[in-house]
Each structure stands twice: as C-alpha cells, then as structure tokens.
C-alpha positions as CSV (number, residue, x, y, z in Angstrom):
1,M,4.4,17.4,-14.3
2,T,1.0,18.6,-15.2
3,V,-1.9,17.4,-13.6
4,P,-3.5,14.1,-15.0
5,R,-7.1,14.1,-16.3
6,R,-8.4,11.6,-13.8
7,I,-6.3,13.3,-10.8
8,H,-7.9,16.9,-12.0
9,R,-11.5,15.5,-11.7
10,L,-10.8,14.1,-8.5
11,I,-9.5,17.3,-7.2
12,E,-12.0,19.5,-8.7
13,G,-14.6,17.2,-7.2
14,R,-12.9,18.0,-3.7
15,Q,-11.9,13.8,-3.4
16,L,-8.0,14.9,-3.8
17,E,-6.3,17.6,-2.9
18,Q,-2.6,19.0,-3.8
19,V,-0.1,18.7,-1.1
20,N,3.7,19.6,-0.6
21,P,5.2,16.1,-0.5
22,D,6.5,15.4,3.2
23,P,9.3,13.1,2.9
24,Q,9.1,11.9,6.6
25,R,5.6,10.9,6.2
26,I,6.3,9.3,2.8
27,V,9.1,7.3,4.3
28,G,6.8,6.6,7.0
29,L,3.9,5.3,4.9
30,W,6.5,3.0,3.0
31,Q,7.9,1.4,5.8
32,K,4.3,0.5,7.2
33,A,3.2,-1.0,3.5
34,L,6.1,-3.1,3.9
35,A,5.6,-4.2,7.5
36,S,1.6,-4.7,6.7
37,N,2.9,-7.0,3.8
38,A,5.6,-8.8,6.0
39,D,2.7,-9.3,8.6
40,S,0.3,-10.7,6.1
41,R,2.8,-13.7,5.5
42,K,3.2,-14.6,9.2
43,G,0.8,-17.7,9.4
44,L,-2.4,-15.5,10.3
45,S,-6.3,-16.3,9.2
46,A,-6.8,-16.0,5.7
47,D,-9.1,-13.3,6.1
48,N,-6.3,-11.4,8.7
49,S,-4.0,-11.9,5.7
50,V,-6.2,-10.4,3.2
51,S,-6.9,-7.5,5.2
52,L,-3.1,-6.8,5.6
53,A,-1.9,-7.2,2.6
54,Y,-4.6,-4.9,1.2
55,Q,-3.5,-2.4,3.7
56,A,0.0,-2.8,2.4
57,A,-1.0,-2.0,-1.0
58,F,-3.0,1.0,0.3
59,Q,-0.1,2.5,2.4
60,A,2.2,2.1,-0.6
61,S,0.0,4.0,-3.2
62,S,-0.7,6.7,-0.7
63,A,3.1,7.2,-0.1
64,V,3.5,7.4,-4.1
65,L,0.4,9.6,-4.2
66,E,1.9,11.9,-1.7
67,A,5.3,11.9,-3.3
68,A,3.8,13.1,-6.6
69,G,1.8,16.1,-4.4
70,F,-1.6,14.6,-3.9
71,R,-3.4,13.2,-1.1
72,T,-7.1,11.7,-1.1
73,R,-9.1,13.4,1.6
74,G,-10.0,10.3,4.0
75,Q,-13.0,12.0,5.4
76,T,-14.5,11.7,1.7
77,T,-16.6,8.5,0.8
78,G,-14.6,6.0,-1.4
79,H,-11.1,7.4,-0.4
80,H,-9.6,3.9,-1.0
81,H,-11.0,3.9,-4.4
82,N,-9.9,7.4,-4.8
83,T,-6.3,6.6,-4.3
84,F,-6.0,3.4,-6.2
85,Y,-7.9,5.4,-9.4
86,A,-5.5,8.5,-9.0
87,L,-2.6,6.1,-8.6
88,S,-3.1,4.6,-12.0
89,D,-3.2,7.9,-13.8
90,L,0.5,8.7,-12.4
91,P,3.0,8.2,-15.5
92,Y,5.3,5.1,-14.0
93,P,5.5,1.8,-15.3
94,G,3.2,-0.8,-13.7
95,L,0.6,1.5,-12.3
96,A,-1.7,1.9,-15.2
97,E,-4.1,-1.0,-14.3
98,V,-3.9,-0.5,-10.5
99,H,-7.6,0.9,-10.5
100,G,-8.8,-2.1,-12.4
101,D,-6.8,-4.6,-10.5
102,S,-7.8,-2.9,-6.8
103,E,-11.2,-3.3,-7.6
104,R,-11.1,-7.3,-7.5
105,I,-8.5,-7.1,-4.3
106,R,-10.9,-4.4,-2.7
107,K,-13.8,-6.8,-3.1
108,M,-11.6,-9.8,-1.3
109,R,-10.6,-7.5,1.1
110,T,-14.2,-6.3,1.9
111,D,-15.4,-10.0,1.8
112,A,-12.8,-11.2,4.5
113,F,-13.8,-8.2,6.6
114,Y,-17.5,-8.3,6.5
115,G,-18.4,-11.5,4.8
116,A,-19.7,-14.9,6.8
117,S,-17.1,-17.1,4.8
118,M,-13.1,-17.4,5.4
119,A,-10.8,-16.2,2.2
120,T,-9.7,-19.2,0.3
121,P,-5.9,-20.1,0.2
122,E,-6.4,-19.2,-3.4
123,Q,-7.6,-15.8,-2.6
124,V,-4.9,-15.2,-0.4
125,A,-2.4,-16.1,-3.2
126,A,-3.8,-13.8,-5.4
127,V,-3.8,-10.9,-3.1
128,H,-0.2,-11.5,-2.3
129,Q,0.8,-11.9,-6.0
130,W,-1.0,-8.6,-6.8
131,V,0.5,-7.0,-3.8
132,E,3.8,-8.0,-4.6
133,G,3.9,-6.6,-8.2
134,L,2.2,-3.2,-6.7
135,L,4.8,-2.9,-4.2
136,C,7.8,-3.3,-6.8
137,A,5.9,-0.6,-9.1
138,C,5.4,1.7,-6.3
139,W,9.0,1.7,-5.1
140,A,10.2,2.2,-8.4
141,A,7.5,5.4,-8.8
142,L,8.8,6.5,-5.4
143,T,12.7,6.6,-6.4
144,A,11.9,8.2,-9.6
145,I,9.8,10.9,-7.9
146,L,12.0,11.6,-5.4
147,P,15.4,10.1,-5.9
148,D,17.0,11.6,-2.8
149,L,14.8,9.4,-0.7
150,Q,16.1,6.2,-2.1
151,A,18.9,5.4,0.6
152,Q,15.6,5.9,3.3
153,L,13.2,3.8,1.2
154,Q,14.0,0.0,1.4
155,P,13.2,-1.9,-1.7
156,P,10.3,-4.3,-1.3
157,P,11.2,-8.0,-0.7
158,G,11.6,-10.3,-3.7
C-alpha cells in the first residue's frame, strides 16, 4: 500500500511512525477496545461511560493503524487527534469520516473528564452509537489488512 497523503504528512512531521505490525499487540489492543466498550455500558456514571466508550474507539483505531503499519508517537501533543486523522486516511469502508466525527466525540470526552457538568443520557447514547459503528468499521479493516488474524479478532457486538 502506498502511504496516503495525510499519513505521509504526519510521518514527515514526526507525529506518526512506520512500524512492522505486531500481531500480538494488535490483538491485545482490539481485545482492550471490546472490553472498554463493554465496560462503558455497565451502568456507570454518564461521564465514565463516555470516557470508556471513547477509550474503546481510540484503542480500536490504534489497532487498525498498527495493522496498516503505522503508530502515533504518544509523546507528541495531539496523539489522539493524529490517530483518528490518520485512520480516516486509510482506504477501508467506514473510516473516511472518522476524523470529523471523532472531534465531536473527543469534545464530549474532554467535557466528561474535565468539565463541571455531567454528560447527558443523550450524549452517552450518541457516543455509544458512534463507537458501535467505528468498531464494526475497524474490525472489517483489521480482518482485511491481516486476514490471518481473523480467528483471534472477536467481532464487535451487534
């Protein structure tokens, strides 16, 4: 695969690096994403539910990026933004809009984490709906990129 334009810019800016995909790490990140998503639905406070659902999205996105041979540099400012931005540049169905959608969800997560008001039930539902779609798109991308891992990558719920 040729390096997509956005990803190329992130590599040049030293915000993203090319890596050899580590199947064990990819499977581990995916399992964490599914666990974080499940935990976000266990009757927690609205803020914790939003935070864990967002965490699931970030973990799943990180797994796909690594499967494609890239990893954000965590020590740089904006690595969450860069993860979603790079993911939306990969040529797999359902990923093109991730960056734009993630900005709205990241704001909800930031408000839930740092804000004075609790997230609303509507916000929690919106985050969960977005994460469900993202997990499906990420699973499809992962199994397309690394078909040999399909047996180890449990499909998302739903």
